[in-house]
KEGUKOL-395069 format. One record per residue (C-alpha): residue in three letters; z, x, y. Coordinates in nm, 2 decimals. Example, Ala and Ser with C-alpha at 12.3 -4.5 7.8 and 13.67 -1.06 7.14 Angstrom:
<atoms>
(ALA,(0.78,1.23,-0.45))
(SER,(0.71,1.37,-0.11))
</atoms>
This chain:
<atoms>
(MET,(0.52,-2.60,1.31))
(PRO,(0.60,-2.38,1.61))
(ASP,(0.31,-2.26,1.82))
(SER,(0.35,-1.90,1.71))
(GLU,(0.33,-2.00,1.35))
(GLU,(0.02,-2.21,1.42))
(SER,(-0.14,-1.92,1.61))
(ARG,(-0.06,-1.69,1.32))
(LEU,(-0.22,-1.92,1.07))
(ALA,(-0.53,-1.97,1.29))
(ALA,(-0.57,-1.59,1.33))
(ARG,(-0.53,-1.54,0.96))
(ASP,(-0.77,-1.82,0.86))
(GLU,(-1.04,-1.70,1.11))
(LEU,(-1.02,-1.34,0.98))
(ALA,(-1.01,-1.45,0.61))
(THR,(-1.32,-1.67,0.67))
(ARG,(-1.51,-1.37,0.82))
(VAL,(-1.40,-1.14,0.54))
(LEU,(-1.53,-1.38,0.28))
(ALA,(-1.86,-1.45,0.46))
(ASN,(-1.93,-1.08,0.52))
(ASN,(-1.85,-0.98,0.16))
(ARG,(-2.05,-1.27,0.03))
(ALA,(-2.34,-1.15,0.24))
(ALA,(-2.29,-0.80,0.10))
(GLY,(-2.29,-0.94,-0.26))
(ARG,(-1.95,-0.80,-0.35))
(LYS,(-1.62,-0.92,-0.49))
(ILE,(-1.26,-0.85,-0.36))
(ALA,(-0.94,-0.76,-0.53))
(VAL,(-0.60,-0.73,-0.36))
(ALA,(-0.28,-0.55,-0.49))
(GLU,(0.02,-0.66,-0.29))
(SER,(0.38,-0.57,-0.27))
(CYS,(0.56,-0.64,0.06))
(THR,(0.31,-0.92,0.15))
(GLY,(0.40,-1.10,-0.17))
(GLY,(0.06,-1.27,-0.21))
(MET,(-0.01,-1.35,0.16))
(VAL,(-0.34,-1.17,0.16))
(SER,(-0.45,-1.35,-0.16))
(ALA,(-0.33,-1.68,-0.02))
(ALA,(-0.52,-1.62,0.31))
(LEU,(-0.84,-1.57,0.11))
(THR,(-0.80,-1.85,-0.14))
(ASP,(-0.70,-2.10,0.13))
(ILE,(-1.07,-2.09,0.23))
(ALA,(-1.28,-2.33,0.03))
(GLY,(-1.55,-2.15,-0.17))
(SER,(-1.36,-1.83,-0.19))
(SER,(-1.40,-1.81,-0.57))
(ASP,(-1.74,-1.65,-0.55))
(VAL,(-1.60,-1.35,-0.36))
(PHE,(-1.23,-1.33,-0.45))
(SER,(-1.19,-1.18,-0.79))
(ALA,(-0.82,-1.10,-0.84))
(GLY,(-0.48,-1.08,-0.67))
(PHE,(-0.20,-0.87,-0.81))
(ILE,(0.15,-0.93,-0.67))
(THR,(0.34,-0.63,-0.78))
(TYR,(0.67,-0.64,-0.60))
(SER,(0.87,-0.42,-0.85))
(GLY,(0.79,-0.08,-0.97))
(HIS,(0.77,-0.22,-1.32))
(ALA,(0.50,-0.46,-1.21))
(LYS,(0.31,-0.19,-1.04))
(GLN,(0.31,0.01,-1.37))
(SER,(0.23,-0.28,-1.61))
(GLN,(-0.03,-0.46,-1.40))
(LEU,(-0.19,-0.18,-1.20))
(ASP,(-0.13,0.13,-1.42))
(VAL,(0.07,0.31,-1.15))
(SER,(0.23,0.60,-1.33))
(SER,(0.60,0.64,-1.35))
(GLU,(0.55,1.00,-1.22))
(ILE,(0.40,0.87,-0.89))
(LEU,(0.68,0.62,-0.85))
(GLU,(0.95,0.87,-0.92))
(THR,(0.80,1.15,-0.71))
(PHE,(0.68,0.96,-0.41))
(GLY,(0.85,0.62,-0.43))
(GLU,(0.71,0.27,-0.42))
(VAL,(0.63,0.29,-0.05))
(SER,(0.40,0.59,-0.03))
(LEU,(0.04,0.69,0.01))
(ALA,(0.02,0.79,-0.35))
(THR,(0.15,0.46,-0.47))
(ALA,(-0.08,0.26,-0.25))
(TRP,(-0.37,0.47,-0.37))
(ALA,(-0.28,0.42,-0.73))
(MET,(-0.24,0.04,-0.67))
(ALA,(-0.59,0.02,-0.52))
(THR,(-0.72,0.22,-0.81))
(GLY,(-0.55,-0.01,-1.06))
(ALA,(-0.68,-0.32,-0.89))
(LEU,(-1.04,-0.20,-0.93))
(ALA,(-0.98,-0.09,-1.29))
(ASN,(-0.83,-0.42,-1.38))
(SER,(-1.08,-0.65,-1.22))
(ASP,(-1.45,-0.69,-1.16))
(ALA,(-1.41,-0.63,-0.79))
(ASP,(-1.63,-0.40,-0.58))
(ILE,(-1.36,-0.34,-0.32))
(ALA,(-0.98,-0.34,-0.34))
(VAL,(-0.70,-0.32,-0.09))
(ALA,(-0.34,-0.23,-0.17))
(ILE,(-0.03,-0.30,0.05))
(THR,(0.32,-0.17,-0.01))
(GLY,(0.60,-0.15,0.24))
(ILE,(0.94,-0.24,0.38))
(ALA,(0.93,-0.57,0.56))
(GLY,(1.30,-0.59,0.63))
(PRO,(1.54,-0.68,0.76))
(GLY,(1.71,-0.44,0.52))
(GLY,(1.59,-0.18,0.28))
(GLY,(1.48,0.08,0.53))
(SER,(1.59,0.44,0.57))
(GLU,(1.54,0.72,0.81))
(LYS,(1.23,0.84,0.62))
(LYS,(1.10,0.50,0.54))
(PRO,(1.21,0.26,0.82))
(VAL,(1.18,-0.12,0.83))
(GLY,(0.82,-0.20,0.93))
(LEU,(0.66,0.09,0.74))
(VAL,(0.36,-0.04,0.55))
(VAL,(0.12,0.17,0.35))
(PHE,(-0.24,0.06,0.28))
(ALA,(-0.51,0.19,0.05))
(ARG,(-0.87,0.08,0.03))
(ALA,(-1.10,0.16,-0.26))
(LEU,(-1.47,0.10,-0.33))
(ARG,(-1.61,0.09,-0.68))
(GLY,(-1.82,0.40,-0.73))
(GLN,(-1.65,0.58,-0.44))
(ASP,(-1.50,0.93,-0.50))
(PRO,(-1.13,0.85,-0.54))
(ASP,(-1.06,1.15,-0.30))
(ASP,(-1.23,0.95,-0.03))
(TYR,(-1.02,0.63,-0.07))
(PHE,(-0.88,0.52,0.27))
(THR,(-0.50,0.55,0.28))
(GLN,(-0.28,0.50,0.59))
(ARG,(0.08,0.46,0.68))
(VAL,(0.14,0.21,0.96))
(GLN,(0.47,0.16,1.14))
(PHE,(0.48,-0.20,1.26))
(ASP,(0.73,-0.22,1.55))
(GLY,(1.00,-0.48,1.54))
(ALA,(1.25,-0.60,1.28))
(ASP,(1.11,-0.95,1.23))
(ARG,(1.02,-0.98,0.86))
(GLY,(0.77,-1.26,0.91))
(ALA,(0.59,-1.07,1.19))
(ILE,(0.57,-0.75,0.99))
(ARG,(0.43,-0.94,0.69))
(HIS,(0.18,-1.12,0.91))
(ALA,(0.06,-0.81,1.08))
(ALA,(0.03,-0.63,0.74))
(THR,(-0.18,-0.93,0.61))
(LEU,(-0.42,-0.91,0.91))
(PHE,(-0.45,-0.53,0.88))
(ALA,(-0.53,-0.56,0.50))
(LEU,(-0.78,-0.84,0.56))
(ASP,(-0.96,-0.63,0.82))
(LEU,(-0.97,-0.34,0.57))
(LEU,(-1.18,-0.57,0.34))
(GLN,(-1.46,-0.59,0.60))
(PRO,(-1.78,-0.42,0.49))
(GLU,(-1.80,-0.24,0.82))
(ARG,(-1.49,-0.05,0.72))
(ASP,(-1.67,0.12,0.43))
(GLU,(-1.69,0.45,0.61))
(LEU,(-1.31,0.48,0.66))
(ARG,(-1.14,0.78,0.50))
(PRO,(-0.78,0.89,0.47))
(SER,(-0.62,0.86,0.81))
(ASP,(-0.32,0.97,1.02))
(ASP,(-0.01,0.76,1.06))
(ILE,(-0.02,0.50,1.34))
(ALA,(0.22,0.26,1.50))
(LEU,(0.14,-0.10,1.59))
(PRO,(0.32,-0.39,1.73))
(ALA,(0.41,-0.67,1.48))
(PRO,(0.31,-0.98,1.69))
</atoms>
């Protein structure tokens, strides 16, 4: 395994371990709704022994149909805003909470590339949502992040780390945010 891949896995595992420990200490369960990461966030969490007391559910909803059938994302949202949008990520996080016993859910949808991008939604655009059970849905955190670069693996890795970080209890005060740009290491 190349050094960069080893360092990516080490960073992912270290963060996932902290996420599980911090949510365990907070007495809460996690759910994840993933599209462009294709299960990478769920895998990062479940690769850690003992994760079953914290990790509740992972939904891999790559297609619009899967988003509708597994997470109750409405066809109106998908048709109006598209699969890579704040509205869709918000609905995915809402659906992950509704269809699990989790206390916190994170949703990820985006364009990892190398194709599939457009002027309005370029390769590297990833949209996140974070929802807490009992929180006012108007206060769910949503954010569009433009990861620089065209390397699919790097974009998916960066999105995985960003999503894991969103699961940290210290992020509970986050609210909807402005778009940002970040490098995809």
